[in-house]
C-alpha positions as CSV (number, residue, x, y, z in Angstrom):
1,M,0.0,0.0,0.0
2,T,1.4,3.4,-0.9
3,E,1.8,6.4,1.3
4,D,2.5,5.7,5.0
5,I,-0.3,7.7,6.7
6,T,-1.1,4.8,8.9
7,A,-2.8,3.8,12.1
8,T,-0.8,0.7,13.1
9,S,-2.8,0.1,16.3
10,P,-6.2,1.3,17.5
11,G,-6.1,5.1,17.8
12,S,-2.4,5.5,16.8
13,D,-1.4,8.0,14.1
14,I,1.8,7.8,12.2
15,F,2.3,10.5,9.5
16,P,5.2,10.6,7.1
17,A,8.0,13.0,7.4
18,G,7.8,15.7,4.7
19,D,5.2,15.8,2.0
20,G,4.1,12.3,1.0
21,Y,1.0,13.3,-0.9
22,L,0.5,11.5,-4.2
23,G,-1.6,13.5,-6.7
24,D,-2.3,16.9,-8.1
25,P,-1.1,19.6,-5.6
26,A,-3.8,21.9,-6.9
27,V,-6.6,19.4,-6.0
28,R,-5.1,18.9,-2.5
29,A,-4.8,22.7,-2.0
30,E,-8.5,23.2,-3.0
31,W,-9.8,20.6,-0.6
32,D,-7.4,21.6,2.2
33,S,-8.9,25.1,1.9
34,R,-12.5,23.9,2.0
35,Y,-11.8,21.9,5.2
36,A,-9.7,24.7,6.8
37,D,-12.5,27.2,6.3
38,R,-14.7,25.2,8.8
39,G,-14.0,23.4,12.0
40,Q,-16.2,20.5,10.8
41,L,-17.3,20.2,7.2
42,W,-19.5,17.1,7.3
43,S,-22.0,15.8,9.9
44,G,-19.7,13.3,11.6
45,Q,-22.2,10.5,11.0
46,P,-21.8,7.6,8.5
47,N,-23.6,7.9,5.2
48,G,-27.1,6.4,5.3
49,A,-26.7,4.5,2.0
50,L,-23.5,2.9,3.2
51,V,-25.1,1.8,6.5
52,A,-28.0,0.3,4.5
53,E,-26.0,-1.5,1.9
54,V,-23.3,-2.9,4.2
55,A,-25.8,-4.4,6.6
56,G,-25.8,-7.9,4.9
57,L,-22.1,-8.0,4.1
58,T,-19.4,-10.0,6.0
59,P,-16.7,-7.7,7.2
60,G,-13.4,-7.9,5.3
61,R,-11.0,-5.5,3.7
62,V,-12.6,-2.2,2.7
63,L,-11.4,0.9,0.8
64,D,-13.1,4.1,1.7
65,V,-12.6,6.4,-1.2
66,G,-12.6,10.1,-0.3
67,C,-12.9,9.5,3.4
68,G,-13.2,13.1,4.4
69,E,-13.2,13.6,8.2
70,G,-13.5,9.8,8.7
71,A,-17.1,9.1,9.8
72,D,-17.6,6.2,7.4
73,A,-14.1,4.8,8.1
74,V,-14.6,4.8,11.9
75,W,-18.1,3.3,11.6
76,L,-16.7,0.5,9.4
77,A,-13.8,-0.2,11.7
78,R,-16.2,-0.4,14.6
79,G,-18.1,-3.0,12.6
80,G,-15.1,-5.2,12.3
81,W,-13.9,-4.1,8.8
82,D,-10.1,-3.8,8.0
83,V,-10.3,-0.2,6.8
84,T,-8.0,1.6,4.3
85,A,-9.2,5.2,3.9
86,L,-8.1,7.4,1.0
87,E,-8.3,11.2,0.9
88,V,-6.6,14.1,-0.9
89,S,-6.9,16.6,1.9
90,G,-4.3,16.4,4.7
91,V,-6.5,18.6,6.8
92,A,-9.3,16.1,6.6
93,L,-7.0,13.2,7.3
94,E,-5.7,14.8,10.5
95,R,-9.3,15.2,11.7
96,A,-10.2,11.6,10.6
97,A,-7.2,10.2,12.4
98,G,-8.2,12.1,15.6
99,H,-11.8,10.7,15.4
100,A,-10.4,7.1,15.0
101,R,-8.1,7.7,18.0
102,D,-11.0,8.9,20.0
103,A,-13.1,5.9,19.0
104,G,-10.2,3.5,19.7
105,V,-10.2,1.9,16.3
106,G,-7.4,1.4,13.8
107,V,-7.6,2.7,10.2
108,R,-5.0,2.7,7.5
109,W,-4.8,6.3,6.1
110,V,-3.7,7.0,2.5
111,H,-3.0,10.6,1.5
112,A,-3.4,10.3,-2.3
113,A,-5.7,10.7,-5.2
114,L,-7.4,7.4,-6.2
115,T,-5.6,7.2,-9.5
116,E,-2.2,7.9,-8.0
117,A,-2.4,5.8,-4.9
118,G,-0.9,2.6,-6.4
119,L,-3.3,0.3,-4.6
120,A,-2.8,-3.4,-5.0
121,P,-5.2,-4.7,-7.7
122,A,-8.2,-6.8,-6.6
123,S,-7.4,-6.4,-2.9
124,F,-10.6,-5.2,-1.3
125,D,-13.8,-7.0,-0.4
126,L,-15.7,-3.7,-0.4
127,V,-14.8,-0.4,-2.2
128,S,-17.0,2.4,-0.9
129,A,-17.2,5.7,-2.7
130,Q,-19.8,8.0,-1.1
131,Y,-20.4,11.2,-3.1
132,P,-16.8,11.2,-4.4
133,A,-15.3,14.2,-6.3
134,L,-13.5,12.0,-8.8
135,L,-12.2,14.0,-11.8
136,R,-13.1,12.6,-15.2
137,T,-10.4,11.8,-17.8
138,P,-10.5,10.7,-21.4
139,E,-9.2,7.2,-20.4
140,A,-11.7,6.8,-17.5
141,A,-8.8,6.4,-15.1
142,A,-10.9,7.0,-11.9
143,E,-13.7,4.6,-13.0
144,R,-11.2,1.9,-13.9
145,A,-9.3,2.4,-10.6
146,L,-12.5,1.9,-8.6
147,L,-13.3,-1.4,-10.4
148,A,-9.7,-2.6,-10.3
149,A,-9.5,-2.4,-6.5
150,V,-12.4,-4.8,-6.0
151,A,-11.4,-8.5,-5.2
152,P,-13.3,-11.3,-6.9
153,G,-16.5,-11.9,-4.9
154,G,-16.2,-8.3,-3.6
155,V,-18.6,-5.3,-3.9
156,L,-18.3,-1.8,-5.3
157,L,-20.7,0.6,-3.7
158,L,-20.9,4.0,-5.4
159,V,-23.3,6.6,-4.1
160,H,-23.9,10.1,-5.5
161,H,-26.4,12.9,-5.4
162,A,-29.3,12.3,-7.9
163,G,-29.6,14.8,-10.7
164,M,-26.2,16.3,-10.4
165,E,-24.9,14.7,-13.6
166,A,-27.4,16.5,-15.8
167,R,-26.9,20.0,-14.3
168,D,-25.2,22.9,-16.1
169,A,-22.0,24.5,-14.8
170,D,-22.7,27.0,-12.1
171,E,-21.3,30.4,-11.2
172,S,-18.9,28.9,-8.6
173,G,-17.0,27.1,-11.3
174,F,-18.5,23.6,-10.6
175,D,-19.1,21.8,-13.8
176,P,-20.7,18.3,-13.6
177,A,-19.0,17.4,-16.9
178,D,-15.6,17.4,-15.0
179,Y,-16.6,14.6,-12.6
180,V,-17.3,10.8,-12.6
181,W,-20.9,9.7,-12.0
182,P,-22.3,6.2,-11.4
183,S,-23.6,5.8,-15.0
184,M,-20.0,6.1,-16.2
185,V,-18.9,3.3,-14.0
186,T,-21.9,1.1,-14.9
187,A,-21.0,1.6,-18.6
188,L,-17.6,-0.1,-18.0
189,L,-19.0,-3.2,-16.3
190,T,-18.3,-6.5,-18.1
191,D,-19.6,-10.0,-17.7
192,D,-17.2,-10.3,-14.8
193,W,-19.7,-8.2,-12.8
194,V,-23.3,-8.4,-11.7
195,V,-25.3,-5.3,-10.7
196,E,-27.1,-5.9,-7.5
197,V,-28.5,-2.4,-7.0
198,D,-28.8,0.5,-9.5
199,E,-31.5,2.9,-8.5
200,Q,-32.5,6.3,-7.3
201,R,-33.9,6.5,-3.8
202,P,-34.6,9.1,-1.1
203,R,-31.5,10.0,0.8
204,V,-31.1,9.0,4.4
205,A,-29.2,12.1,5.4
206,P,-27.6,12.9,8.7
207,D,-28.4,16.2,10.3
208,G,-26.1,19.1,9.4
209,G,-22.9,19.2,7.4
210,A,-22.3,20.2,3.8
211,G,-24.6,18.6,1.3
212,A,-27.4,18.1,3.7
213,H,-29.8,19.8,1.3
214,H,-29.6,16.9,-1.2
215,T,-32.7,14.8,-0.9
216,D,-32.1,11.8,-3.3
217,D,-29.3,9.4,-4.0
218,V,-28.2,7.3,-7.0
219,V,-26.9,4.0,-5.6
220,L,-24.8,1.6,-7.6
221,R,-23.9,-1.7,-5.9
222,A,-22.0,-4.2,-8.2
223,R,-20.4,-7.5,-7.3
224,R,-17.3,-8.8,-9.0
225,L,-17.7,-12.4,-10.0
226,R,-14.1,-13.1,-11.1
């Protein structure tokens, strides 16, 4: 596993000397700024779609893509999962590691973009990406990285805000055409995969936090057969 932002025992934090980030520095700076502007950006509660979809799964190795301040990662670790949590913002990772320490759970923290992380192929029983801000590329690098990380028999769970894909660019500079949406991942699935869930549903949203105004989710859950 690349990048040694690691919790080697419950609640312990080991951060690398110097700058070990793997990815575009501009992306890291943008997200560091967003987190630094607020003492807490998200609700601190696990995402509702994750809680619902993981209920019937046997805990194993999980990759939490875009872990933010660590609510999902901590919840998964408490549930017996062996958690690797990936995030571009070092500010967010510092907070996430603190929450894991407070909860007394161990999480493997990776400070990298998904496409730059060098994750071992087919090594996770669950890959969870909850509302990820994955940049779109002509070669579909992020979509392929999500799929490649899932072990045979494992599950990809991708959740996003419904309706976002079809929106126009707004005045803030956000353009949905720049990002990966569940339909783009579905389009890459081969006979090696079976789609277990592909639907729009009301969002089970925790109180507070950025994004709380979104009311509906698109949920993609696909299992890798081989």
